[in-house]
PDB file of N, H, CA, C and O in Angstrom:
ATOM      1  N   UNK A   1       7.506 -15.845 -16.082  1.00  0.00           N
ATOM      2  CA  UNK A   1       6.817 -14.826 -15.300  1.00  0.00           C
ATOM      3  C   UNK A   1       6.097 -15.493 -14.116  1.00  0.00           C
ATOM      4  O   UNK A   1       5.388 -16.486 -14.277  1.00  0.00           O
ATOM      5  N   UNK A   2       6.295 -14.934 -12.967  1.00  0.00           N
ATOM      6  H   UNK A   2       6.871 -14.127 -12.837  1.00  0.00           H
ATOM      7  CA  UNK A   2       5.660 -15.421 -11.741  1.00  0.00           C
ATOM      8  C   UNK A   2       4.196 -14.991 -11.698  1.00  0.00           C
ATOM      9  O   UNK A   2       3.834 -13.938 -12.222  1.00  0.00           O
ATOM     10  N   UNK A   3       3.371 -15.804 -11.078  1.00  0.00           N
ATOM     11  H   UNK A   3       3.665 -16.660 -10.652  1.00  0.00           H
ATOM     12  CA  UNK A   3       1.970 -15.428 -10.927  1.00  0.00           C
ATOM     13  C   UNK A   3       1.803 -14.220 -10.009  1.00  0.00           C
ATOM     14  O   UNK A   3       0.751 -13.581 -10.009  1.00  0.00           O
ATOM     15  N   UNK A   4       2.838 -13.903  -9.225  1.00  0.00           N
ATOM     16  H   UNK A   4       3.693 -14.422  -9.225  1.00  0.00           H
ATOM     17  CA  UNK A   4       2.784 -12.755  -8.316  1.00  0.00           C
ATOM     18  C   UNK A   4       3.410 -11.493  -8.904  1.00  0.00           C
ATOM     19  O   UNK A   4       3.472 -10.463  -8.233  1.00  0.00           O
ATOM     20  N   UNK A   5       3.872 -11.564 -10.147  1.00  0.00           N
ATOM     21  H   UNK A   5       3.822 -12.401 -10.692  1.00  0.00           H
ATOM     22  CA  UNK A   5       4.522 -10.407 -10.765  1.00  0.00           C
ATOM     23  C   UNK A   5       3.656  -9.146 -10.771  1.00  0.00           C
ATOM     24  O   UNK A   5       4.197  -8.063 -10.547  1.00  0.00           O
ATOM     25  N   UNK A   6       2.339  -9.221 -11.014  1.00  0.00           N
ATOM     26  H   UNK A   6       1.900 -10.101 -11.196  1.00  0.00           H
ATOM     27  CA  UNK A   6       1.528  -7.992 -10.941  1.00  0.00           C
ATOM     28  C   UNK A   6       1.618  -7.288  -9.582  1.00  0.00           C
ATOM     29  O   UNK A   6       1.583  -6.060  -9.516  1.00  0.00           O
ATOM     30  N   UNK A   7       1.734  -8.060  -8.510  1.00  0.00           N
ATOM     31  H   UNK A   7       1.763  -9.058  -8.564  1.00  0.00           H
ATOM     32  CA  UNK A   7       1.872  -7.472  -7.179  1.00  0.00           C
ATOM     33  C   UNK A   7       3.220  -6.785  -7.041  1.00  0.00           C
ATOM     34  O   UNK A   7       3.296  -5.661  -6.543  1.00  0.00           O
ATOM     35  N   UNK A   8       4.273  -7.443  -7.473  1.00  0.00           N
ATOM     36  H   UNK A   8       4.211  -8.355  -7.878  1.00  0.00           H
ATOM     37  CA  UNK A   8       5.612  -6.844  -7.368  1.00  0.00           C
ATOM     38  C   UNK A   8       5.691  -5.567  -8.199  1.00  0.00           C
ATOM     39  O   UNK A   8       6.283  -4.579  -7.764  1.00  0.00           O
ATOM     40  N   UNK A   9       5.105  -5.581  -9.378  1.00  0.00           N
ATOM     41  H   UNK A   9       4.624  -6.383  -9.732  1.00  0.00           H
ATOM     42  CA  UNK A   9       5.105  -4.378 -10.225  1.00  0.00           C
ATOM     43  C   UNK A   9       4.292  -3.257  -9.590  1.00  0.00           C
ATOM     44  O   UNK A   9       4.663  -2.087  -9.686  1.00  0.00           O
ATOM     45  N   UNK A  10       3.192  -3.610  -8.945  1.00  0.00           N
ATOM     46  H   UNK A  10       2.891  -4.561  -8.867  1.00  0.00           H
ATOM     47  CA  UNK A  10       2.378  -2.615  -8.241  1.00  0.00           C
ATOM     48  C   UNK A  10       3.212  -1.918  -7.169  1.00  0.00           C
ATOM     49  O   UNK A  10       3.194  -0.692  -7.062  1.00  0.00           O
ATOM     50  N   UNK A  11       3.937  -2.698  -6.380  1.00  0.00           N
ATOM     51  H   UNK A  11       3.951  -3.694  -6.467  1.00  0.00           H
ATOM     52  CA  UNK A  11       4.773  -2.118  -5.333  1.00  0.00           C
ATOM     53  C   UNK A  11       5.811  -1.182  -5.926  1.00  0.00           C
ATOM     54  O   UNK A  11       5.982  -0.055  -5.464  1.00  0.00           O
ATOM     55  N   UNK A  12       6.498  -1.656  -6.948  1.00  0.00           N
ATOM     56  H   UNK A  12       6.359  -2.572  -7.324  1.00  0.00           H
ATOM     57  CA  UNK A  12       7.571  -0.869  -7.572  1.00  0.00           C
ATOM     58  C   UNK A  12       7.031   0.412  -8.212  1.00  0.00           C
ATOM     59  O   UNK A  12       7.613   1.484  -8.047  1.00  0.00           O
ATOM     60  N   UNK A  13       5.934   0.299  -8.933  1.00  0.00           N
ATOM     61  H   UNK A  13       5.461  -0.572  -9.067  1.00  0.00           H
ATOM     62  CA  UNK A  13       5.388   1.454  -9.653  1.00  0.00           C
ATOM     63  C   UNK A  13       4.862   2.535  -8.727  1.00  0.00           C
ATOM     64  O   UNK A  13       4.936   3.718  -9.061  1.00  0.00           O
ATOM     65  N   UNK A  14       4.332   2.159  -7.574  1.00  0.00           N
ATOM     66  H   UNK A  14       4.272   1.198  -7.302  1.00  0.00           H
ATOM     67  CA  UNK A  14       3.818   3.147  -6.628  1.00  0.00           C
ATOM     68  C   UNK A  14       4.911   3.697  -5.726  1.00  0.00           C
ATOM     69  O   UNK A  14       4.752   4.763  -5.131  1.00  0.00           O
ATOM     70  N   UNK A  15       6.021   2.973  -5.625  1.00  0.00           N
ATOM     71  H   UNK A  15       6.150   2.108  -6.109  1.00  0.00           H
ATOM     72  CA  UNK A  15       7.256   3.465  -4.999  1.00  0.00           C
ATOM     73  C   UNK A  15       7.078   4.062  -3.602  1.00  0.00           C
ATOM     74  O   UNK A  15       7.701   5.071  -3.273  1.00  0.00           O
ATOM     75  N   UNK A  16       6.239   3.445  -2.793  1.00  0.00           N
ATOM     76  H   UNK A  16       5.734   2.625  -3.061  1.00  0.00           H
ATOM     77  CA  UNK A  16       6.105   3.890  -1.412  1.00  0.00           C
ATOM     78  C   UNK A  16       7.174   3.214  -0.556  1.00  0.00           C
ATOM     79  O   UNK A  16       7.695   2.158  -0.914  1.00  0.00           O
ATOM     80  N   UNK A  17       7.486   3.826   0.555  1.00  0.00           N
ATOM     81  H   UNK A  17       7.063   4.684   0.846  1.00  0.00           H
ATOM     82  CA  UNK A  17       8.489   3.288   1.469  1.00  0.00           C
ATOM     83  C   UNK A  17       8.024   1.973   2.087  1.00  0.00           C
ATOM     84  O   UNK A  17       8.779   1.002   2.147  1.00  0.00           O
ATOM     85  N   UNK A  18       6.776   1.952   2.545  1.00  0.00           N
ATOM     86  H   UNK A  18       6.163   2.740   2.496  1.00  0.00           H
ATOM     87  CA  UNK A  18       6.182   0.767   3.172  1.00  0.00           C
ATOM     88  C   UNK A  18       4.737   0.626   2.720  1.00  0.00           C
ATOM     89  O   UNK A  18       4.056   1.609   2.430  1.00  0.00           O
ATOM     90  N   UNK A  19       4.303  -0.583   2.669  1.00  0.00           N
ATOM     91  H   UNK A  19       4.856  -1.382   2.905  1.00  0.00           H
ATOM     92  CA  UNK A  19       2.908  -0.901   2.352  1.00  0.00           C
ATOM     93  C   UNK A  19       2.365  -1.826   3.427  1.00  0.00           C
ATOM     94  O   UNK A  19       3.080  -2.683   3.946  1.00  0.00           O
ATOM     95  N   UNK A  20       1.099  -1.644   3.753  1.00  0.00           N
ATOM     96  H   UNK A  20       0.519  -0.947   3.331  1.00  0.00           H
ATOM     97  CA  UNK A  20       0.373  -2.623   4.553  1.00  0.00           C
ATOM     98  C   UNK A  20      -0.890  -2.912   3.762  1.00  0.00           C
ATOM     99  O   UNK A  20      -1.851  -2.143   3.785  1.00  0.00           O
ATOM    100  N   UNK A  21      -0.869  -4.032   3.066  1.00  0.00           N
ATOM    101  H   UNK A  21      -0.089  -4.657   3.048  1.00  0.00           H
ATOM    102  CA  UNK A  21      -1.983  -4.388   2.203  1.00  0.00           C
ATOM    103  C   UNK A  21      -2.783  -5.528   2.811  1.00  0.00           C
ATOM    104  O   UNK A  21      -2.224  -6.475   3.363  1.00  0.00           O
ATOM    105  N   UNK A  22      -4.088  -5.420   2.699  1.00  0.00           N
ATOM    106  H   UNK A  22      -4.543  -4.650   2.251  1.00  0.00           H
ATOM    107  CA  UNK A  22      -4.951  -6.505   3.166  1.00  0.00           C
ATOM    108  C   UNK A  22      -4.932  -7.622   2.119  1.00  0.00           C
ATOM    109  O   UNK A  22      -4.568  -7.404   0.963  1.00  0.00           O
ATOM    110  N   UNK A  23      -5.321  -8.793   2.540  1.00  0.00           N
ATOM    111  H   UNK A  23      -5.616  -8.971   3.479  1.00  0.00           H
ATOM    112  CA  UNK A  23      -5.432  -9.906   1.587  1.00  0.00           C
ATOM    113  C   UNK A  23      -6.364  -9.512   0.445  1.00  0.00           C
ATOM    114  O   UNK A  23      -6.114  -9.870  -0.706  1.00  0.00           O
ATOM    115  N   UNK A  24      -7.437  -8.779   0.750  1.00  0.00           N
ATOM    116  H   UNK A  24      -7.640  -8.488   1.685  1.00  0.00           H
ATOM    117  CA  UNK A  24      -8.406  -8.348  -0.267  1.00  0.00           C
ATOM    118  C   UNK A  24      -7.753  -7.415  -1.274  1.00  0.00           C
ATOM    119  O   UNK A  24      -7.984  -7.551  -2.475  1.00  0.00           O
ATOM    120  N   UNK A  25      -6.937  -6.465  -0.807  1.00  0.00           N
ATOM    121  H   UNK A  25      -6.749  -6.355   0.169  1.00  0.00           H
ATOM    122  CA  UNK A  25      -6.246  -5.549  -1.718  1.00  0.00           C
ATOM    123  C   UNK A  25      -5.293  -6.325  -2.629  1.00  0.00           C
ATOM    124  O   UNK A  25      -5.204  -6.051  -3.826  1.00  0.00           O
ATOM    125  N   UNK A  26      -4.587  -7.288  -2.053  1.00  0.00           N
ATOM    126  H   UNK A  26      -4.659  -7.510  -1.080  1.00  0.00           H
ATOM    127  CA  UNK A  26      -3.665  -8.107  -2.836  1.00  0.00           C
ATOM    128  C   UNK A  26      -4.450  -8.922  -3.866  1.00  0.00           C
ATOM    129  O   UNK A  26      -4.038  -9.043  -5.020  1.00  0.00           O
ATOM    130  N   UNK A  27      -5.580  -9.476  -3.437  1.00  0.00           N
ATOM    131  H   UNK A  27      -5.915  -9.378  -2.500  1.00  0.00           H
ATOM    132  CA  UNK A  27      -6.435 -10.239  -4.345  1.00  0.00           C
ATOM    133  C   UNK A  27      -6.905  -9.361  -5.502  1.00  0.00           C
ATOM    134  O   UNK A  27      -6.942  -9.814  -6.646  1.00  0.00           O
ATOM    135  N   UNK A  28      -7.266  -8.107  -5.213  1.00  0.00           N
ATOM    136  H   UNK A  28      -7.236  -7.740  -4.283  1.00  0.00           H
ATOM    137  CA  UNK A  28      -7.710  -7.190  -6.260  1.00  0.00           C
ATOM    138  C   UNK A  28      -6.590  -6.890  -7.255  1.00  0.00           C
ATOM    139  O   UNK A  28      -6.841  -6.778  -8.455  1.00  0.00           O
ATOM    140  N   UNK A  29      -5.369  -6.760  -6.769  1.00  0.00           N
ATOM    141  H   UNK A  29      -5.165  -6.851  -5.795  1.00  0.00           H
ATOM    142  CA  UNK A  29      -4.220  -6.496  -7.639  1.00  0.00           C
ATOM    143  C   UNK A  29      -3.925  -7.712  -8.511  1.00  0.00           C
ATOM    144  O   UNK A  29      -3.672  -7.579  -9.709  1.00  0.00           O
ATOM    145  N   UNK A  30      -3.960  -8.897  -7.906  1.00  0.00           N
ATOM    146  H   UNK A  30      -4.166  -9.005  -6.933  1.00  0.00           H
ATOM    147  CA  UNK A  30      -3.583 -10.123  -8.606  1.00  0.00           C
ATOM    148  C   UNK A  30      -4.707 -10.744  -9.429  1.00  0.00           C
ATOM    149  O   UNK A  30      -4.463 -11.361 -10.466  1.00  0.00           O
ATOM    150  N   UNK A  31      -5.915 -10.575  -8.965  1.00  0.00           N
ATOM    151  H   UNK A  31      -6.113 -10.073  -8.123  1.00  0.00           H
ATOM    152  CA  UNK A  31      -7.035 -11.246  -9.614  1.00  0.00           C
ATOM    153  C   UNK A  31      -7.304 -12.624  -9.038  1.00  0.00           C
ATOM    154  O   UNK A  31      -8.150 -13.358  -9.549  1.00  0.00           O
ATOM    155  N   UNK A  32      -6.588 -12.981  -7.975  1.00  0.00           N
ATOM    156  H   UNK A  32      -5.901 -12.385  -7.560  1.00  0.00           H
ATOM    157  CA  UNK A  32      -6.798 -14.243  -7.257  1.00  0.00           C
ATOM    158  C   UNK A  32      -6.296 -14.061  -5.832  1.00  0.00           C
ATOM    159  O   UNK A  32      -5.522 -13.145  -5.557  1.00  0.00           O
ATOM    160  N   UNK A  33      -6.728 -14.919  -4.936  1.00  0.00           N
ATOM    161  H   UNK A  33      -7.357 -15.664  -5.159  1.00  0.00           H
ATOM    162  CA  UNK A  33      -6.319 -14.843  -3.542  1.00  0.00           C
ATOM    163  C   UNK A  33      -4.943 -15.450  -3.310  1.00  0.00           C
ATOM    164  O   UNK A  33      -4.524 -16.351  -4.036  1.00  0.00           O
ATOM    165  N   UNK A  34      -4.247 -14.956  -2.302  1.00  0.00           N
ATOM    166  H   UNK A  34      -4.588 -14.224  -1.712  1.00  0.00           H
ATOM    167  CA  UNK A  34      -2.949 -15.543  -1.984  1.00  0.00           C
ATOM    168  C   UNK A  34      -3.158 -16.825  -1.191  1.00  0.00           C
ATOM    169  O   UNK A  34      -4.134 -16.973  -0.456  1.00  0.00           O
ATOM    170  N   UNK A  35      -2.222 -17.742  -1.358  1.00  0.00           N
ATOM    171  H   UNK A  35      -1.429 -17.622  -1.955  1.00  0.00           H
ATOM    172  CA  UNK A  35      -2.288 -19.011  -0.641  1.00  0.00           C
ATOM    173  C   UNK A  35      -0.893 -19.316  -0.086  1.00  0.00           C
ATOM    174  O   UNK A  35      -0.029 -18.439  -0.062  1.00  0.00           O
ATOM    175  N   UNK A  36      -0.677 -20.538   0.351  1.00  0.00           N
ATOM    176  H   UNK A  36      -1.379 -21.250   0.332  1.00  0.00           H
ATOM    177  CA  UNK A  36       0.609 -20.898   0.948  1.00  0.00           C
ATOM    178  C   UNK A  36       1.773 -20.759  -0.027  1.00  0.00           C
ATOM    179  O   UNK A  36       2.915 -20.611   0.407  1.00  0.00           O
ATOM    180  N   UNK A  37       1.512 -20.802  -1.330  1.00  0.00           N
ATOM    181  H   UNK A  37       0.584 -20.923  -1.682  1.00  0.00           H
ATOM    182  CA  UNK A  37       2.603 -20.643  -2.298  1.00  0.00           C
ATOM    183  C   UNK A  37       3.229 -19.251  -2.204  1.00  0.00           C
ATOM    184  O   UNK A  37       4.364 -19.046  -2.633  1.00  0.00           O
ATOM    185  N   UNK A  38       2.478 -18.291  -1.638  1.00  0.00           N
ATOM    186  H   UNK A  38       1.555 -18.458  -1.290  1.00  0.00           H
ATOM    187  CA  UNK A  38       3.016 -16.943  -1.464  1.00  0.00           C
ATOM    188  C   UNK A  38       4.322 -16.976  -0.672  1.00  0.00           C
ATOM    189  O   UNK A  38       5.236 -16.198  -0.946  1.00  0.00           O
ATOM    190  N   UNK A  39       4.408 -17.861   0.292  1.00  0.00           N
ATOM    191  H   UNK A  39       3.666 -18.494   0.514  1.00  0.00           H
ATOM    192  CA  UNK A  39       5.620 -17.969   1.108  1.00  0.00           C
ATOM    193  C   UNK A  39       6.827 -18.352   0.267  1.00  0.00           C
ATOM    194  O   UNK A  39       7.945 -17.924   0.556  1.00  0.00           O
ATOM    195  N   UNK A  40       6.616 -19.147  -0.763  1.00  0.00           N
ATOM    196  H   UNK A  40       5.708 -19.494  -0.999  1.00  0.00           H
ATOM    197  CA  UNK A  40       7.698 -19.535  -1.664  1.00  0.00           C
ATOM    198  C   UNK A  40       8.083 -18.384  -2.582  1.00  0.00           C
ATOM    199  O   UNK A  40       9.265 -18.155  -2.838  1.00  0.00           O
ATOM    200  N   UNK A  41       7.088 -17.666  -3.074  1.00  0.00           N
ATOM    201  H   UNK A  41       6.127 -17.852  -2.865  1.00  0.00           H
ATOM    202  CA  UNK A  41       7.318 -16.608  -4.058  1.00  0.00           C
ATOM    203  C   UNK A  41       7.716 -15.269  -3.459  1.00  0.00           C
ATOM    204  O   UNK A  41       8.174 -14.387  -4.185  1.00  0.00           O
ATOM    205  N   UNK A  42       7.551 -15.094  -2.147  1.00  0.00           N
ATOM    206  H   UNK A  42       7.179 -15.811  -1.557  1.00  0.00           H
ATOM    207  CA  UNK A  42       7.794 -13.770  -1.556  1.00  0.00           C
ATOM    208  C   UNK A  42       9.219 -13.272  -1.768  1.00  0.00           C
ATOM    209  O   UNK A  42       9.456 -12.064  -1.756  1.00  0.00           O
ATOM    210  N   UNK A  43      10.164 -14.174  -1.961  1.00  0.00           N
ATOM    211  H   UNK A  43       9.971 -15.156  -1.972  1.00  0.00           H
ATOM    212  CA  UNK A  43      11.555 -13.751  -2.190  1.00  0.00           C
ATOM    213  C   UNK A  43      11.710 -12.976  -3.508  1.00  0.00           C
ATOM    214  O   UNK A  43      12.669 -12.222  -3.674  1.00  0.00           O
ATOM    215  N   UNK A  44      10.775 -13.160  -4.434  1.00  0.00           N
ATOM    216  H   UNK A  44       9.996 -13.773  -4.299  1.00  0.00           H
ATOM    217  CA  UNK A  44      10.821 -12.444  -5.703  1.00  0.00           C
ATOM    218  C   UNK A  44      10.658 -10.940  -5.528  1.00  0.00           C
ATOM    219  O   UNK A  44      11.099 -10.175  -6.385  1.00  0.00           O
ATOM    220  N   UNK A  45      10.044 -10.504  -4.452  1.00  0.00           N
ATOM    221  H   UNK A  45       9.685 -11.126  -3.755  1.00  0.00           H
ATOM    222  CA  UNK A  45       9.820  -9.078  -4.213  1.00  0.00           C
ATOM    223  C   UNK A  45      11.131  -8.310  -4.194  1.00  0.00           C
ATOM    224  O   UNK A  45      11.166  -7.136  -4.563  1.00  0.00           O
ATOM    225  N   UNK A  46      12.213  -8.962  -3.768  1.00  0.00           N
ATOM    226  H   UNK A  46      12.184  -9.916  -3.468  1.00  0.00           H
ATOM    227  CA  UNK A  46      13.517  -8.294  -3.701  1.00  0.00           C
ATOM    228  C   UNK A  46      13.995  -7.837  -5.068  1.00  0.00           C
ATOM    229  O   UNK A  46      14.703  -6.835  -5.173  1.00  0.00           O
ATOM    230  N   UNK A  47      13.618  -8.556  -6.115  1.00  0.00           N
ATOM    231  H   UNK A  47      13.043  -9.369  -6.030  1.00  0.00           H
ATOM    232  CA  UNK A  47      13.988  -8.160  -7.480  1.00  0.00           C
ATOM    233  C   UNK A  47      13.337  -6.831  -7.859  1.00  0.00           C
ATOM    234  O   UNK A  47      13.783  -6.170  -8.797  1.00  0.00           O
ATOM    235  N   UNK A  48      12.296  -6.438  -7.146  1.00  0.00           N
ATOM    236  H   UNK A  48      11.934  -6.974  -6.384  1.00  0.00           H
ATOM    237  CA  UNK A  48      11.559  -5.210  -7.421  1.00  0.00           C
ATOM    238  C   UNK A  48      11.799  -4.153  -6.350  1.00  0.00           C
ATOM    239  O   UNK A  48      11.126  -3.123  -6.327  1.00  0.00           O
ATOM    240  N   UNK A  49      12.759  -4.408  -5.464  1.00  0.00           N
ATOM    241  H   UNK A  49      13.306  -5.245  -5.483  1.00  0.00           H
ATOM    242  CA  UNK A  49      13.147  -3.430  -4.460  1.00  0.00           C
ATOM    243  C   UNK A  49      12.391  -3.492  -3.154  1.00  0.00           C
ATOM    244  O   UNK A  49      12.455  -2.552  -2.362  1.00  0.00           O
ATOM    245  N   UNK A  50      11.673  -4.580  -2.907  1.00  0.00           N
ATOM    246  H   UNK A  50      11.621  -5.344  -3.551  1.00  0.00           H
ATOM    247  CA  UNK A  50      10.897  -4.718  -1.672  1.00  0.00           C
ATOM    248  C   UNK A  50      11.150  -6.056  -1.014  1.00  0.00           C
ATOM    249  O   UNK A  50      11.596  -7.011  -1.650  1.00  0.00           O
ATOM    250  N   UNK A  51      10.857  -6.104   0.268  1.00  0.00           N
ATOM    251  H   UNK A  51      10.495  -5.328   0.785  1.00  0.00           H
ATOM    252  CA  UNK A  51      10.880  -7.377   0.976  1.00  0.00           C
ATOM    253  C   UNK A  51       9.564  -7.523   1.719  1.00  0.00           C
ATOM    254  O   UNK A  51       8.935  -6.539   2.109  1.00  0.00           O
ATOM    255  N   UNK A  52       9.166  -8.760   1.904  1.00  0.00           N
ATOM    256  H   UNK A  52       9.677  -9.560   1.587  1.00  0.00           H
ATOM    257  CA  UNK A  52       7.939  -9.041   2.642  1.00  0.00           C
ATOM    258  C   UNK A  52       8.283  -9.039   4.120  1.00  0.00           C
ATOM    259  O   UNK A  52       9.156  -9.779   4.573  1.00  0.00           O
ATOM    260  N   UNK A  53       7.587  -8.200   4.858  1.00  0.00           N
ATOM    261  H   UNK A  53       6.878  -7.598   4.490  1.00  0.00           H
ATOM    262  CA  UNK A  53       7.781  -8.139   6.302  1.00  0.00           C
ATOM    263  C   UNK A  53       6.837  -9.100   6.980  1.00  0.00           C
ATOM    264  O   UNK A  53       6.849 -10.299   6.701  1.00  0.00           O
ATOM    265  N   UNK A  54       6.029  -8.580   7.861  1.00  0.00           N
ATOM    266  H   UNK A  54       6.020  -7.606   8.087  1.00  0.00           H
ATOM    267  CA  UNK A  54       5.111  -9.410   8.640  1.00  0.00           C
ATOM    268  C   UNK A  54       3.887  -9.809   7.819  1.00  0.00           C
ATOM    269  O   UNK A  54       3.280  -8.986   7.134  1.00  0.00           O
ATOM    270  N   UNK A  55       3.549 -11.071   7.907  1.00  0.00           N
ATOM    271  H   UNK A  55       4.043 -11.739   8.464  1.00  0.00           H
ATOM    272  CA  UNK A  55       2.312 -11.589   7.345  1.00  0.00           C
ATOM    273  C   UNK A  55       1.412 -11.925   8.529  1.00  0.00           C
ATOM    274  O   UNK A  55       1.714 -12.825   9.314  1.00  0.00           O
ATOM    275  N   UNK A  56       0.313 -11.200   8.649  1.00  0.00           N
ATOM    276  H   UNK A  56       0.069 -10.470   8.012  1.00  0.00           H
ATOM    277  CA  UNK A  56      -0.595 -11.409   9.784  1.00  0.00           C
ATOM    278  C   UNK A  56      -1.806 -12.214   9.336  1.00  0.00           C
ATOM    279  O   UNK A  56      -2.639 -11.738   8.566  1.00  0.00           O
ATOM    280  N   UNK A  57      -1.885 -13.432   9.829  1.00  0.00           N
ATOM    281  H   UNK A  57      -1.207 -13.819  10.455  1.00  0.00           H
ATOM    282  CA  UNK A  57      -3.034 -14.272   9.531  1.00  0.00           C
ATOM    283  C   UNK A  57      -4.274 -13.757  10.262  1.00  0.00           C
ATOM    284  O   UNK A  57      -5.391 -13.883   9.758  1.00  0.00           O
ATOM    285  N   UNK A  58      -4.079 -13.183  11.440  1.00  0.00           N
ATOM    286  H   UNK A  58      -3.172 -13.081  11.849  1.00  0.00           H
ATOM    287  CA  UNK A  58      -5.191 -12.672  12.240  1.00  0.00           C
ATOM    288  C   UNK A  58      -5.818 -11.438  11.590  1.00  0.00           C
ATOM    289  O   UNK A  58      -7.036 -11.361  11.428  1.00  0.00           O
ATOM    290  N   UNK A  59      -4.963 -10.466  11.217  1.00  0.00           N
ATOM    291  H   UNK A  59      -3.973 -10.529  11.348  1.00  0.00           H
ATOM    292  CA  UNK A  59      -5.452  -9.227  10.606  1.00  0.00           C
ATOM    293  C   UNK A  59      -5.693  -9.385   9.102  1.00  0.00           C
ATOM    294  O   UNK A  59      -6.344  -8.547   8.478  1.00  0.00           O
ATOM    295  N   UNK A  60      -5.164 -10.463   8.532  1.00  0.00           N
ATOM    296  H   UNK A  60      -4.635 -11.144   9.038  1.00  0.00           H
ATOM    297  CA  UNK A  60      -5.237 -10.707   7.088  1.00  0.00           C
ATOM    298  C   UNK A  60      -4.585  -9.563   6.319  1.00  0.00           C
ATOM    299  O   UNK A  60      -5.173  -8.981   5.407  1.00  0.00           O
ATOM    300  N   UNK A  61      -3.330  -9.258   6.724  1.00  0.00           N
ATOM    301  H   UNK A  61      -2.853  -9.731   7.464  1.00  0.00           H
ATOM    302  CA  UNK A  61      -2.544  -8.215   6.074  1.00  0.00           C
ATOM    303  C   UNK A  61      -1.119  -8.697   5.826  1.00  0.00           C
ATOM    304  O   UNK A  61      -0.637  -9.639   6.455  1.00  0.00           O
ATOM    305  N   UNK A  62      -0.464  -8.016   4.886  1.00  0.00           N
ATOM    306  H   UNK A  62      -0.857  -7.251   4.376  1.00  0.00           H
ATOM    307  CA  UNK A  62       0.945  -8.263   4.594  1.00  0.00           C
ATOM    308  C   UNK A  62       1.648  -6.917   4.558  1.00  0.00           C
ATOM    309  O   UNK A  62       1.164  -5.973   3.933  1.00  0.00           O
ATOM    310  N   UNK A  63       2.788  -6.830   5.229  1.00  0.00           N
ATOM    311  H   UNK A  63       3.181  -7.597   5.737  1.00  0.00           H
ATOM    312  CA  UNK A  63       3.579  -5.612   5.223  1.00  0.00           C
ATOM    313  C   UNK A  63       4.757  -5.808   4.266  1.00  0.00           C
ATOM    314  O   UNK A  63       5.456  -6.820   4.314  1.00  0.00           O
ATOM    315  N   UNK A  64       4.956  -4.823   3.403  1.00  0.00           N
ATOM    316  H   UNK A  64       4.388  -4.001   3.364  1.00  0.00           H
ATOM    317  CA  UNK A  64       6.074  -4.808   2.465  1.00  0.00           C
ATOM    318  C   UNK A  64       6.945  -3.601   2.796  1.00  0.00           C
ATOM    319  O   UNK A  64       6.435  -2.520   3.087  1.00  0.00           O
ATOM    320  N   UNK A  65       8.260  -3.792   2.748  1.00  0.00           N
ATOM    321  H   UNK A  65       8.675  -4.670   2.511  1.00  0.00           H
ATOM    322  CA  UNK A  65       9.202  -2.719   3.067  1.00  0.00           C
ATOM    323  C   UNK A  65      10.163  -2.519   1.903  1.00  0.00           C
ATOM    324  O   UNK A  65      10.675  -3.481   1.329  1.00  0.00           O
ATOM    325  N   UNK A  66      10.399  -1.257   1.567  1.00  0.00           N
ATOM    326  H   UNK A  66       9.983  -0.476   2.034  1.00  0.00           H
ATOM    327  CA  UNK A  66      11.361  -0.942   0.516  1.00  0.00           C
ATOM    328  C   UNK A  66      12.762  -1.233   1.021  1.00  0.00           C
ATOM    329  O   UNK A  66      13.095  -0.917   2.163  1.00  0.00           O
ATOM    330  N   UNK A  67      13.594  -1.844   0.156  1.00  0.00           N
ATOM    331  H   UNK A  67      13.322  -2.101  -0.772  1.00  0.00           H
ATOM    332  CA  UNK A  67      14.977  -2.150   0.568  1.00  0.00           C
ATOM    333  C   UNK A  67      15.964  -1.297  -0.203  1.00  0.00           C
ATOM    334  O   UNK A  67      17.172  -1.411   0.005  1.00  0.00           O
TER     335      UNK A  67
END
C-alpha cells in the first residue's frame, strides 16, 4: 500500500471530474504533508482513474483530472 493511497481513494470515492486541492487539503486527507516523493508516486493516481495535472508551487495547489 502506498502512503498516498488515502488521497487516491478520496479522489475516486468523490468521483468529481476535476479537483484543485491545496497542499493543506491534501495534508488533511493524508495526515501528513506532501514532499518531493509525491512526484514519484503521482503515477499511482491512474490506477484510481485520475492523473495529476499542474502542481503549482506558488499557489500551493495540485490539479487532478479524471481520465
